[in-house]
C-alpha positions in Angstrom: -29.2 22.7 -8.0 -30.8 19.5 -9.3 -27.6 18.8 -11.3 -25.6 18.6 -8.0 -27.8 15.8 -6.8 -27.8 14.0 -10.2 -26.1 10.7 -9.6 -24.6 10.6 -13.1 -22.9 14.0 -12.4 -21.7 12.7 -9.0 -20.3 9.6 -10.7 -18.3 11.7 -13.1 -16.8 13.7 -10.2 -15.9 10.4 -8.5 -14.2 9.0 -11.5 -12.3 12.2 -12.3 -11.3 12.4 -8.6 -9.9 8.8 -8.6 -8.2 9.4 -11.9 -6.1 12.3 -10.6 -4.9 10.5 -7.4 -1.4 10.1 -8.8 -1.2 13.9 -9.1 -2.1 14.2 -5.4 0.7 11.8 -4.5 3.4 14.2 -5.8 6.3 14.4 -3.4 6.1 18.2 -3.2 2.9 17.8 -1.1 4.8 15.6 1.4 8.0 17.7 2.0 9.1 18.4 5.6 8.2 22.0 5.1 4.7 21.3 4.0 4.1 18.7 6.7 5.7 21.0 9.3 3.4 23.9 8.3 0.1 21.9 8.1 1.1 19.1 10.5 -0.1 16.7 7.7 -0.2 16.6 4.0 -2.8 19.0 2.4 -3.8 16.2 0.1 -5.6 14.6 3.1 -7.8 17.8 3.4 -8.5 17.8 -0.4 -9.5 14.2 -0.3 -11.6 14.6 2.8 -13.5 17.6 1.4 -14.3 15.9 -2.0 -15.2 12.5 -0.5 -17.1 14.1 2.3 -19.2 16.2 -0.1 -19.9 13.1 -2.4 -20.9 11.0 0.7 -23.3 13.7 2.1 -24.9 14.2 -1.3 -25.6 10.5 -1.7 -26.5 9.8 1.9 -29.2 12.4 2.1 -30.6 11.5 -1.3 -34.1 10.1 -0.8 -33.4 7.3 -3.3 -30.7 5.9 -1.0 -32.7 5.5 2.2 -32.3 1.7 2.2 -28.5 1.9 2.9 -28.8 4.3 5.8 -29.4 1.6 8.4 -26.1 -0.1 7.7 -24.3 3.3 7.9 -26.0 4.0 11.3 -25.0 0.6 12.7 -21.4 1.0 11.6 -21.3 4.6 12.7 -22.5 3.6 16.2 -19.9 0.9 16.6 -17.2 3.2 15.3 -18.1 5.9 17.8 -17.9 3.5 20.7 -14.5 2.3 19.4 -13.1 5.8 18.9 -14.1 7.1 22.4 -12.6 4.0 24.0 -9.5 4.1 21.8 -8.9 7.8 22.6 -9.1 7.4 26.4 -7.1 4.2 26.5 -4.3 5.5 24.2 -4.2 9.0 25.8 -4.0 7.5 29.3 -0.7 5.6 28.8 2.1 6.7 31.0 5.1 7.1 28.8 7.4 8.8 31.3 10.2 6.3 30.6 9.9 6.8 26.8 9.6 10.6 26.2 9.1 10.4 22.4 6.2 7.9 22.7 3.7 10.7 22.8 0.0 10.8 22.0 -1.4 13.5 19.8 -5.2 13.8 19.3 -4.7 15.8 16.0 -2.4 13.2 14.5 -4.7 10.4 15.7 -7.8 12.1 14.2 -6.2 12.5 10.8 -5.1 8.8 10.8 -8.6 7.7 11.6 -9.9 9.9 8.7 -7.3 8.3 6.4 -8.7 4.9 7.4 -12.3 6.0 7.0 -12.1 7.7 3.6 -11.7 4.4 1.6 -14.7 2.9 3.4 -16.7 6.0 2.4 -15.6 5.3 -1.2 -17.1 1.8 -0.8 -20.5 3.3 0.0 -20.2 6.0 -2.8 -19.2 3.4 -5.4 -21.9 0.9 -4.4 -24.5 3.7 -4.6 -23.4 5.1 -8.0 -23.0 1.7 -9.7 -20.3 2.4 -12.3 -20.3 0.3 -15.4 -17.7 -2.3 -16.4 -16.4 0.0 -19.1 -16.0 2.9 -16.7 -14.0 0.7 -14.3 -11.7 -0.4 -17.1 -11.2 3.1 -18.5 -10.5 4.5 -15.0 -7.7 2.0 -14.2 -6.2 2.4 -17.7 -6.1 6.2 -17.2 -4.4 5.8 -13.8 -2.0 3.3 -15.3 -1.1 5.7 -18.1 -0.5 8.6 -15.7 1.6 6.6 -13.3 3.7 4.9 -16.0 4.2 8.0 -18.1 5.4 9.9 -15.0 7.9 7.1 -14.0 9.2 6.2 -17.4 9.2 9.8 -18.8 11.1 11.2 -15.8 13.5 8.3 -15.9 14.4 8.8 -19.6 15.0 12.6 -19.1 16.9 11.7 -15.9 14.9 14.0 -13.5 13.2 11.2 -11.6 13.5 10.9 -7.8 15.5 7.9 -6.7 13.5 5.1 -5.1 16.2 4.8 -2.3 18.3 7.4 -0.5 16.7 10.6 -1.8 17.8 12.9 -4.5 17.6 12.4 -8.3 18.7 9.3 -10.2 22.3 9.3 -11.6 21.4 7.5 -14.8 18.5 6.6 -17.0 17.1 3.4 -18.6 19.9 3.3 -21.2 22.6 3.5 -18.5 21.3 0.1 -17.2 23.0 -1.4 -20.2 25.8 1.1 -20.9 27.3 2.2 -17.6 28.5 -0.5 -15.1 29.9 2.1 -12.7 26.5 3.2 -11.3 25.0 1.4 -8.3 21.5 0.0 -8.4 20.2 2.4 -5.9 21.4 5.3 -8.1 19.2 4.0 -11.0 16.0 2.9 -9.3 13.4 5.6 -9.9 10.0 6.5 -8.6 9.0 9.5 -10.8 7.6 12.4 -8.7 5.9 10.1 -6.3 6.3 10.2 -2.5 7.1 6.5 -1.9 8.4 3.7 -4.1 6.9 1.1 -1.8 3.4 2.6 -2.1 3.6 2.9 -5.8 4.8 -0.7 -6.0 1.7 -1.7 -4.1 -0.5 0.4 -6.4 0.9 -1.5 -9.4 -0.7 -4.7 -8.0 -4.0 -3.0 -8.6 -3.2 -1.5 -12.0 -1.3 -4.2 -13.9 -4.0 -6.9 -13.6 -6.6 -4.6 -15.1 -4.1 -3.6 -17.9 -3.7 -7.3 -18.8 -7.4 -8.0 -18.5 -8.1 -5.0 -20.8 -6.0 -6.6 -23.5 -7.6 -10.0 -23.1 -11.0 -8.2 -23.3 -10.2 -6.0 -26.4 -6.9 -5.8 -28.3 -5.7 -2.3 -29.1 -2.3 -0.6 -29.6 -2.9 2.0 -26.8 -3.8 -0.7 -24.3 -0.6 -2.6 -25.4 1.5 0.5 -24.9 0.0 1.2 -21.4 0.5 -2.4 -20.3 4.2 -2.4 -21.4 4.9 1.0 -19.8 3.3 -0.2 -16.5 5.6 -3.3 -16.5 8.6 -1.1 -17.3 7.6 1.2 -14.5 7.6 -1.7 -12.0 11.1 -2.7 -13.1 12.3 0.9 -12.8 11.0 1.2 -9.3 13.6 -1.3 -8.2 11.7 -2.6 -5.2 11.5 -6.4 -4.7 7.7 -6.2 -4.6 7.5 -4.5 -8.0 10.4 -6.1 -9.7 9.2 -9.7 -9.0 5.5 -8.7 -8.9 5.0 -8.0 -12.6 6.2 -11.6 -13.4 3.9 -13.2 -10.9 0.9 -11.1 -12.0 1.5 -12.1 -15.7 1.5 -15.8 -14.7 -1.6 -15.3 -12.6 -3.5 -13.6 -15.4 -2.4 -16.1 -18.0 -3.7 -18.9 -15.8 -7.0 -17.0 -15.3 -7.4 -16.5 -19.0 -6.7 -20.1 -20.0 -9.0 -21.3 -17.3 -11.9 -19.3 -18.6 -11.2 -20.4 -22.2 -10.7 -24.1 -21.8 -12.4 -24.9 -18.5 -15.2 -22.4 -18.0 -15.6 -21.9 -21.8 -16.7 -18.3 -21.2 -14.0 -16.5 -23.2 -12.7 -16.9 -26.8 -9.0 -17.0 -27.6 -7.6 -13.8 -29.1 -4.4 -14.4 -31.0 -3.6 -10.6 -31.2 -4.1 -10.1 -27.4 -2.1 -13.3 -26.6 0.8 -12.4 -28.9 1.0 -8.8 -27.6 1.1 -10.0 -24.0 3.6 -12.7 -24.6 5.8 -10.1 -26.4 5.6 -7.7 -23.4 6.4 -10.7 -21.1 9.4 -11.8 -23.1 10.8 -8.3 -23.6 10.4 -7.5 -19.9 12.2 -10.8 -19.0 15.1 -9.7 -21.2 15.3 -6.2 -19.6 14.9 -7.5 -16.0 18.5 -8.8 -15.4 19.8 -5.3 -16.1 17.1 -3.6 -14.0 17.8 -1.6 -10.9 16.6 -4.2 -8.4 18.0 -3.0 -5.0 18.9 -5.5 -2.3 18.4 -3.6 0.9 19.2 -6.4 3.3 22.4 -6.4 5.3 25.0 -9.2 5.4 26.5 -10.8 8.4 28.9 -13.7 8.3 30.2 -16.4 10.6 33.5 -14.6 10.8 31.7 -11.5 12.0 30.0 -13.6 14.7 33.4 -15.0 15.9 34.8 -11.5 16.1 31.8 -10.3 18.0 32.3 -13.1 20.6 35.9 -11.9 21.1 34.8 -8.3 21.4 32.3 -9.2 24.1 35.1 -10.6 26.3 37.0 -7.3 26.1 35.8 -5.2 29.1 37.0 -2.0 27.4 34.5 -2.4 24.6 31.0 -1.0 25.5 27.7 -2.4 24.4 27.2 0.7 22.3 30.3 -0.1 20.3 29.1 -3.6 19.9 25.8 -2.3 18.5 27.8 -0.4 15.9 29.9 -3.4 15.0 26.9 -5.7 14.4 25.5 -3.2 11.9 22.8 -1.7 14.0 21.9 1.7 12.5 22.9 4.2 15.2 19.6 6.2 14.8 17.9 3.4 16.7 20.0 3.4 19.8 20.9 7.1 19.7 17.5 8.7 18.8 14.6 6.4 18.4 15.1 4.1 21.4 17.9 5.8 23.3 20.4 3.4 24.8 20.7 5.2 28.1 17.0 4.8 28.7 16.7 1.2 27.5 20.1 -0.3 28.4 18.8 -3.7 29.3 17.0 -4.0 26.0 20.1 -3.2 24.0 22.2 -5.6 26.0 19.6 -8.3 25.2 19.9 -7.5 21.5 23.7 -7.9 21.6 23.8 -11.0 23.8 20.7 -13.0 22.9 19.3 -12.1 19.5 20.7 -14.1 16.6 22.2 -12.2 13.7 19.4 -13.1 11.3 16.9 -11.4 13.5 18.8 -8.2 14.4 20.5 -7.2 11.1 18.7 -4.6 9.0 16.3 -1.8 9.7 13.2 -3.9 9.6 14.6 -6.3 12.2 15.6 -3.3 14.3 12.1 -1.9 14.1 10.5 -5.2 14.9 12.7 -5.7 18.0 12.0 -2.3 19.4 8.3 -2.6 18.6 8.2 -6.0 20.4 9.8 -4.4 23.5 7.4 -1.4 23.4 4.5 -3.9 23.2 5.8 -5.9 26.1 6.1 -2.7 28.2 2.9 -0.9 27.4 0.3 -3.4 26.1 -2.5 -4.8 28.2 -5.6 -6.8 27.1 -7.7 -3.6 26.6 -4.8 -1.8 24.8 -4.5 -4.9 22.5 -8.2 -4.5 21.7 -8.2 -0.7 20.9 -4.5 0.0 20.2 -1.7 2.1 21.7 -2.3 4.9 19.2 -0.9 5.6 15.7 0.4 9.0 16.9 2.6 7.5 19.6 4.5 5.3 17.1 4.8 8.1 14.5 6.1 10.5 17.1 8.6 7.9 18.2 9.7 7.4 14.6 8.8 3.7 15.0 6.3 2.7 12.4 6.8 -0.9 11.5 6.9 -1.9 7.8 4.5 -4.8 8.3 0.9 -4.0 7.7 -1.7 -5.6 9.9 1.1 -6.2 12.5 1.6 -2.4 12.9 -2.1 -1.8 13.0 -2.4 -4.4 15.8 -0.2 -2.1 17.8 -1.7 1.2 16.7 -5.4 0.7 16.4 -5.8 -2.8 18.0 -7.8 -5.8 17.1 -11.1 -3.9 17.1 -9.6 -1.2 14.8 -8.4 -3.9 12.4 -12.0 -5.4 12.4 -13.6 -2.0 11.8 -11.1 -0.5 9.2 -9.5 -3.4 7.4 -11.7 -6.5 7.7 -14.4 -5.0 5.4 -12.1 -5.4 2.4 -11.5 -9.1 3.2 -15.1 -9.7 4.0 -16.3 -8.1 0.7 -13.8 -10.2 -1.3 -15.0 -13.4 0.4 -18.7 -12.4 0.1 -18.4 -11.5 -3.5 -16.5 -14.6 -4.5 -19.0 -16.9 -2.8 -21.9 -15.0 -4.5 -20.3 -15.2 -7.9 -19.8 -19.0 -7.5 -23.3 -19.5 -6.1 -25.0 -17.7 -8.9 -22.6 -18.7 -11.6 -21.5 -15.2 -12.2 -17.7 -15.9 -11.9 -16.0 -14.2 -14.9 -12.5 -13.2 -15.9 -13.4 -9.6 -15.2 -14.7 -10.0 -11.6 -12.0 -12.6 -10.8 -9.5 -9.9 -11.9 -11.2 -7.4 -9.7 -11.0 -9.8 -6.7 -7.3 -10.2 -7.4 -6.8 -6.5 -7.5 -8.5 -6.2 -4.1 -6.7 -9.1 -2.4 -3.1 -8.8 -3.8 -2.3 -5.4 -2.2 -3.5 -6.8 1.1 -1.3 -9.8 0.8 1.9 -8.0 -0.1 1.2 -5.3 2.6 2.7 -7.6 5.3 6.0 -7.8 3.4 6.1 -4.3 1.9 4.4 -2.2 4.6 2.7 1.2 4.5 0.0 0.0 2.0 -3.3 -0.5 3.8 -3.3 2.9 5.4 -2.1 4.9 2.3 -4.8 6.7 0.4 -3.0 6.4 -3.0 -3.8 2.7 -2.7 -6.8 2.3 -0.3 -9.1 4.7 -2.3 -8.8 2.3 -5.2 -9.4 -0.7 -2.9 -12.5 1.1 -1.7 -13.7 1.7 -5.3 -13.1 -2.0 -6.2 -14.8 -3.2 -3.0 -17.8 -1.0 -3.7 -18.1 -2.2 -7.3 -17.9 -5.8 -6.1 -20.6 -5.4 -3.5 -23.0 -3.9 -6.0 -22.2 -6.6 -8.6 -22.5 -9.5 -6.3 -25.7 -8.3 -4.7 -27.5 -7.3 -7.8 -26.2 -9.9 -10.1 -25.2 -7.1 -12.5 -22.4 -8.9 -14.3 -24.1 -10.3 -17.3 -21.7 -8.9 -19.8 -19.2 -11.0 -21.8 -15.9 -11.0 -19.9 
């Protein structure tokens, strides 16, 4: 029984649990059949049980009494918010928009998804993992993710990043077969979402590069190269351009700590290995499956649209089809017959640059829903995640979509802690002269996914990413408060 409460044992469980997260993100656990049966992915239950047990074991440990006050204060604020959020969101009259329905079960599981990473902050802070344990964890996750993506690509059994199904060609076909479209080559392994794995790479790659700066080894070199190759294989803009920007950032950090801070020594082996990976990746990149998902709309199209508007025999619905609006938006998501004035406004008054493409369509509809249903109190506590999910209207712009779903107070309670911890830690490292290449890398790993989430979407509320953000945040809180970072970086 004592072993269960032993913090060294609990820490091993935490590290193993975090290391296997890529396995829990397998697409088979997110199929329509599974979601339809459970009403959510079973991975949420698995994560809830494990994190819940770890949290309880640590919270009721007599050695951790000093942290309980903070938990009680946060818990009290959270309870007030949740009660208010439920009654406000559930009380919305959506009789003019039948699919915009509230579900307390869906809402509860979303709140749980947002709370689990915050629990990881507390767990990590309490368990105090070492620097080496942090490095090994992220190298292990990088190895799993990159081997899955690269391996499945090479044997041509990977899921396509776009459009569903399996890829039509592998890495070698990038150079040998010009007949295949980019979206037939972009691959995401067995993972549920290319966007989310792209966001995860902004956590993994900086640590891979740091690990090579810290200690050169062949395995670390291979893992770093495979991680970059995986980002190129994903074919998303965030991943395809991101590896290049991360390399530049890490080179700048490294040279800064060598020549300005004079805290690091130059390693010719590490530098050559990283430069080699960088150059080889640049050579591969032009042939990579970068997919351009934006739609085109020319001046000629605009002239023809003007002519069509003057023809009384052409309906607004036909005009919507002509301008490239995906019919799912006006046939199913925001039915034309129920929102006729809105769709007339889209055709008549919205410029092409703001209406072409799925993301623009989502933004326009979300803005109209917001104008219809939001009030000052609803802006504070949100309209409800379940309403937007049930309406198939979940904007791919993080922080903006959370403003609509959980409101300003929800953002403060669930997302602000990451930003606050990053700022707090950075200030403490500067004040006590603890700034190092290692903790600056960790700060970048915490902040970068938050920054790209606005452009990529579906990042700050996805556990495959946020559990690692919680781990990093917890480590930074411990390090900056206790002044624990005395190692060489």
